[in-house]
C-alpha positions as CSV (number, residue, x, y, z in Angstrom):
1,M,73.5,99.8,134.2
2,L,73.5,99.4,138.1
3,S,77.3,99.9,138.4
4,Y,77.2,103.4,136.6
5,R,77.1,106.5,138.8
6,H,77.1,109.9,137.2
7,S,78.7,111.3,140.2
8,F,82.0,110.3,138.6
9,H,81.3,112.6,135.7
10,A,79.3,115.5,137.2
11,G,80.3,118.8,135.6
12,S,82.3,117.4,132.7
13,H,82.3,119.1,129.3
14,A,79.6,116.5,128.4
15,D,77.4,117.8,131.3
16,V,78.1,121.2,130.1
17,L,76.6,120.7,126.6
18,K,73.9,118.5,127.9
19,H,72.7,121.0,130.5
20,V,73.0,124.1,128.2
21,V,70.7,122.3,125.5
22,E,68.3,121.3,128.4
23,I,68.2,125.0,129.5
24,A,67.6,126.3,126.0
25,I,64.6,123.9,125.5
26,L,63.1,124.8,128.9
27,N,63.4,128.4,128.2
28,Y,61.5,127.9,125.0
29,L,58.8,126.0,126.6
30,K,58.2,128.7,129.2
31,Q,57.4,131.1,126.5
32,K,53.9,130.0,126.7
33,D,51.9,130.2,130.0
34,T,50.5,126.7,129.6
35,P,52.3,124.2,131.7
36,F,54.9,121.6,130.5
37,D,56.3,118.5,132.1
38,Y,59.9,117.5,132.2
39,H,60.8,113.8,132.0
40,D,64.1,112.5,132.9
41,T,64.7,108.9,132.1
42,H,68.3,108.5,133.7
43,A,67.9,111.1,136.5
44,G,70.9,109.9,138.7
45,A,71.1,111.4,142.1
46,G,70.0,114.9,140.8
47,F,72.5,116.8,142.6
48,Y,76.4,116.2,143.2
49,A,79.0,117.3,145.6
50,L,82.2,118.0,143.6
51,S,84.2,117.2,146.9
52,S,82.9,113.6,146.7
53,K,85.4,110.8,146.2
54,E,83.8,109.9,142.9
55,A,84.2,113.5,141.7
56,K,87.7,113.7,142.8
57,K,88.6,110.4,141.4
58,T,88.2,111.6,137.8
59,G,88.3,115.3,138.2
60,E,86.3,115.7,135.1
61,F,84.5,118.7,136.2
62,E,87.9,120.7,136.2
63,N,87.8,120.7,132.4
64,G,84.1,121.4,132.3
65,I,82.3,123.7,134.8
66,G,85.5,124.2,136.6
67,R,86.9,126.3,133.6
68,L,83.8,128.1,132.9
69,Y,83.3,129.2,136.3
70,Q,86.3,131.3,136.5
71,H,85.3,133.3,133.3
72,K,83.0,136.4,132.9
73,L,81.0,135.1,129.9
74,P,78.8,137.3,127.5
75,Q,75.1,137.3,128.2
76,G,73.4,134.2,126.7
77,L,72.7,130.7,127.3
78,L,76.2,129.6,128.5
79,S,76.2,132.4,131.2
80,Q,72.5,131.6,132.2
81,Y,74.0,128.0,132.8
82,V,76.9,129.2,134.9
83,E,74.6,131.4,136.9
84,L,72.4,128.5,137.6
85,V,75.3,126.7,139.1
86,R,76.4,129.7,141.1
87,Q,72.8,129.7,142.7
88,I,73.6,126.5,144.5
89,N,77.1,127.3,145.6
90,P,77.5,129.4,148.8
91,N,80.2,132.2,148.8
92,D,80.4,131.6,144.9
93,K,82.8,128.8,145.7
94,L,82.3,125.9,143.2
95,S,81.6,122.8,145.5
96,L,78.2,121.6,144.1
97,Y,76.8,120.8,140.8
98,P,73.1,120.5,139.8
99,G,72.1,117.4,137.7
100,S,69.6,117.7,135.0
101,P,66.7,117.2,137.5
102,Q,68.0,120.0,139.7
103,I,68.4,122.3,136.7
104,A,64.8,121.6,135.7
105,E,63.7,122.3,139.3
106,L,65.4,125.7,139.2
107,L,63.7,126.6,136.0
108,R,60.5,125.4,136.1
109,R,57.3,127.4,137.1
110,P,54.7,126.3,139.7
111,Q,52.4,124.9,137.0
112,D,55.1,122.7,135.5
113,G,55.8,119.2,136.5
114,L,58.8,116.8,137.0
115,Q,58.9,113.1,136.1
116,L,62.2,111.4,137.3
117,T,63.1,107.7,137.0
118,E,66.4,106.1,138.1
119,L,67.2,102.4,138.7
120,H,70.5,102.5,140.6
121,P,69.2,102.0,144.2
122,T,71.8,104.4,145.8
123,D,71.1,107.1,143.5
124,F,67.4,106.5,143.5
125,A,67.3,107.0,147.4
126,L,69.2,110.4,147.0
127,L,66.9,111.5,144.1
128,K,63.7,110.5,146.2
129,K,65.0,112.3,149.2
130,R,65.6,115.4,147.5
131,F,62.7,115.7,145.0
132,A,59.9,113.3,146.1
133,D,58.1,115.8,148.3
134,L,58.2,118.7,145.8
135,P,54.8,119.7,144.2
136,R,53.9,118.2,140.8
137,T,56.8,116.0,141.0
138,R,56.8,112.1,140.5
139,V,59.9,110.1,141.2
140,A,60.1,106.4,140.2
141,E,62.5,103.6,140.8
142,I,62.0,102.0,137.3
143,D,63.9,101.2,134.1
144,A,64.1,104.1,131.7
145,Y,62.1,102.6,128.9
146,Q,59.4,101.2,131.4
147,G,59.1,104.8,132.7
148,L,58.6,106.0,129.3
149,R,55.7,103.5,128.6
150,A,54.1,104.2,132.1
151,M,54.3,108.0,132.4
152,L,53.9,109.2,128.5
153,P,52.1,111.2,127.5
154,P,52.2,113.5,130.5
155,L,49.4,115.4,131.8
156,A,50.5,118.7,130.4
157,K,50.7,117.4,126.9
158,R,53.9,119.8,126.4
159,G,57.4,118.9,127.5
160,L,60.9,117.8,127.2
161,V,62.1,114.2,127.5
162,L,65.8,114.0,128.3
163,I,67.4,110.5,127.6
164,D,70.8,110.3,129.0
165,P,72.0,106.6,129.2
166,S,75.6,105.6,130.3
167,Y,76.0,103.4,127.2
168,E,78.3,101.1,129.5
169,V,76.1,98.1,128.2
170,K,76.7,97.9,124.4
171,T,73.1,96.8,123.9
172,E,71.9,100.4,124.8
173,Y,72.8,101.6,121.3
174,Q,69.9,99.3,120.1
175,T,67.8,99.5,123.2
176,L,67.5,103.3,123.0
177,P,66.0,103.5,119.4
178,E,63.6,100.8,120.1
179,G,62.5,102.2,123.5
180,L,62.1,105.6,122.0
181,L,60.0,104.9,119.1
182,P,56.8,103.9,121.0
183,A,57.3,106.8,123.3
184,L,57.2,109.3,120.4
185,K,54.0,107.7,119.1
186,R,52.2,108.2,122.4
187,F,53.6,111.8,122.8
188,A,54.3,113.0,119.3
189,T,54.6,116.6,120.2
190,G,57.2,116.3,123.0
191,V,60.8,117.5,122.5
192,Y,63.2,114.6,123.0
193,A,66.9,115.4,123.7
194,I,69.1,112.2,123.6
195,W,72.6,112.5,124.8
196,Y,75.5,110.4,123.3
197,P,79.2,109.9,123.7
198,V,81.8,110.2,121.0
199,I,84.3,107.4,121.6
200,E,85.0,106.1,118.1
201,R,83.7,108.1,115.2
202,R,82.6,105.3,112.9
203,H,80.6,103.6,115.6
204,T,79.1,107.0,116.7
205,E,77.9,107.7,113.2
206,Q,76.6,104.3,112.6
207,F,74.4,104.6,115.8
208,L,73.2,108.1,114.9
209,Q,72.2,106.8,111.5
210,T,70.2,104.0,113.0
211,L,68.5,106.4,115.5
212,F,67.5,108.9,112.8
213,A,66.1,106.3,110.6
214,T,64.3,104.5,113.3
215,I,62.6,107.8,114.6
216,N,62.3,109.6,111.3
217,K,61.4,113.1,112.7
218,D,62.9,116.5,112.4
219,C,66.1,116.5,114.5
220,L,68.9,118.8,115.5
221,R,72.4,117.2,116.0
222,L,74.6,119.3,118.5
223,E,78.1,118.0,119.2
224,F,81.1,119.3,121.1
225,C,84.4,117.5,121.3
226,P,87.3,119.0,123.0
227,F,89.7,116.2,122.1
228,S,90.6,115.1,118.6
229,D,89.0,112.1,117.2
230,G,91.0,109.0,117.8
231,H,90.8,105.1,118.1
232,G,91.1,103.6,121.6
233,V,91.6,106.8,123.5
234,G,88.2,107.1,125.4
235,M,85.5,109.5,125.2
236,T,86.7,112.6,123.0
237,G,83.4,114.5,123.2
238,S,79.6,114.1,123.2
239,G,76.6,115.4,121.5
240,M,72.8,115.8,121.6
241,M,70.2,114.5,119.2
242,V,67.1,116.8,119.6
243,F,64.0,115.6,118.0
244,N,61.1,118.1,117.4
245,P,63.6,120.8,118.1
246,P,62.5,124.4,119.0
247,Y,63.0,126.4,115.8
248,T,65.3,128.8,117.8
249,L,67.7,126.1,119.2
250,A,70.2,126.1,116.2
251,E,70.8,129.9,116.2
252,E,71.0,130.1,119.9
253,M,73.7,127.3,120.2
254,K,76.0,128.9,117.6
255,P,77.7,131.3,120.2
256,V,77.5,128.6,122.8
257,M,79.5,126.2,120.6
258,A,82.1,129.1,119.8
259,L,82.5,129.8,123.6
260,L,82.9,126.0,124.3
261,N,85.5,125.8,121.6
262,K,87.4,128.9,123.1
263,H,87.2,127.9,126.8
264,L,87.0,124.0,127.0
265,S,89.2,122.9,124.1
266,M,92.2,120.7,125.1
267,P,95.6,122.0,124.3
268,G,97.3,120.1,121.4
269,H,93.9,118.8,120.1
270,R,91.7,119.6,117.2
271,P,88.4,120.3,118.7
272,R,85.1,119.7,116.8
273,T,81.7,121.6,116.9
274,L,78.8,120.6,115.0
275,I,75.2,121.9,114.3
276,R,73.4,120.1,112.0
277,F,69.5,119.7,111.1
278,H,68.2,116.5,109.8
279,A,64.7,116.8,108.2
280,A,62.3,113.8,108.5
281,E,61.8,111.9,105.2
282,V,58.2,112.3,103.9
């Protein structure tokens, strides 16, 4: 949707979960010397100032990266994530936040590629300015699912596809499974990580059932909700559906979920964490 800009939500609890999962998958892909490609369907601007009027208006980063930034975390995925954020912040003061493309850029090796698509004209201009001249990088002003058709399979034949829609247009819940299925047929070995919001539990479960039934591949569901489930209260949390998940991902995320529950849960609410594997039907 062309009215949506991720700058309002950069560094939120949803970004924390999404980016930790992204890091875990990229770490796994880097275990082999052969190159991989990272494909981001809703790349946004790729990099965000937390002093911007958009970030200040919502203040969502304060209950996400803002909380984690002040803690000394045990070594693991969550501390790696916080250290990546520290890398781009001078004098250790939290003022900048890396979007998914920037995290991929920080982690990739010289042989690995980036494929970034974004349709919002303002965000695309910022994305292009920051990433277009980097080696092994392709930046396109194109619809997410057109980008999947045009750019998959990647040259490397290995990689991560991150799909992070706004879901502000209700048809996105139908468009996503329909757009993802042909991509998986062309690039069947890729890892696909799909972010989803938790707004109304019944609707979320219906969407995920449809998504899993349409794709029918092994999938790991990861979910963190710092707020109690409730009707009409807005987004209470978010999750990731990871198709073709690395076999190590579930175990790696267990301590992450415990730390998110400890540091990001909201007072007076019943937080929810979930790690659930769904096997494809034969």
